VMD Tcl script that draws the C-alpha trace (Angstrom):
set ca {
  {6.71 -1.54 -13.74}
  {3.40 -1.15 -14.68}
  {0.34 -4.26 -14.29}
  {0.60 -5.38 -17.36}
  {4.76 -5.82 -17.47}
  {4.38 -7.54 -14.11}
  {2.60 -10.60 -15.91}
  {3.83 -10.69 -18.77}
  {7.17 -11.33 -15.91}
  {5.40 -13.46 -13.95}
  {4.23 -15.75 -16.90}
  {7.34 -15.07 -18.16}
  {9.09 -16.76 -14.98}
  {6.29 -19.23 -14.19}
  {7.38 -21.01 -18.28}
  {11.55 -20.37 -17.33}
  {10.61 -21.99 -12.97}
  {7.79 -24.51 -15.49}
  {11.34 -25.87 -17.62}
  {13.97 -26.30 -14.78}
  {11.00 -28.23 -12.69}
  {10.73 -30.83 -15.62}
  {14.46 -31.08 -16.17}
  {15.03 -31.30 -12.54}
  {12.48 -34.51 -12.71}
  {14.43 -36.30 -15.91}
  {18.29 -35.88 -14.12}
  {16.77 -36.57 -10.98}
  {18.18 -32.96 -9.74}
  {16.53 -32.11 -6.66}
  {17.84 -29.11 -6.28}
  {16.86 -28.29 -9.41}
  {13.07 -28.83 -8.96}
  {12.72 -26.79 -6.11}
  {14.13 -24.00 -7.45}
  {11.77 -24.75 -10.92}
  {9.06 -24.87 -8.59}
  {9.80 -22.27 -6.42}
  {9.66 -20.27 -10.28}
  {6.85 -20.44 -10.94}
  {5.38 -19.34 -7.42}
  {7.27 -16.26 -7.94}
  {5.63 -16.03 -11.22}
  {2.24 -16.62 -10.10}
  {3.30 -13.60 -7.12}
  {4.58 -11.08 -9.61}
  {0.79 -11.89 -12.29}
  {-1.29 -11.46 -9.18}
  {0.61 -8.56 -8.36}
  {0.30 -7.38 -11.42}
  {-3.76 -7.74 -11.91}
  {-3.65 -5.86 -8.71}
  {-2.19 -2.82 -10.29}
  {-4.58 -2.61 -13.05}
  {-7.00 -3.29 -10.48}
  {-6.00 0.27 -8.74}
  {-5.54 2.11 -11.45}
  {-9.48 0.79 -13.30}
  {-10.50 2.18 -9.26}
  {-8.52 5.58 -9.19}
  {-9.52 6.46 -12.95}
  {-12.78 5.60 -12.45}
  {-13.02 7.62 -9.24}
  {-11.92 11.05 -11.40}
  {-14.36 10.67 -13.70}
  {-16.86 10.04 -11.18}
  {-15.54 13.27 -9.82}
  {-15.52 14.81 -13.34}
}
mol new
graphics top color blue
foreach p $ca { graphics top sphere $p radius 0.5 }
foreach p [lrange $ca 0 end-1] q [lrange $ca 1 end] { graphics top cylinder $p $q radius 0.2 }
display resetview
């Protein structure tokens, strides 16, 4: 998956996690709340992974351009 794809996937997972966490708080369901928090963390990790992929791709392109 591309860096942008990871960022989009991460943002979506973070949004779902926030909704789950909110639903868990509203209903007093600590398991759903915890699951939502975990989903948000996973989403943030995916977004960071996407950023690293994009940076690596940019560096690779810069090196290639300088070599040409």
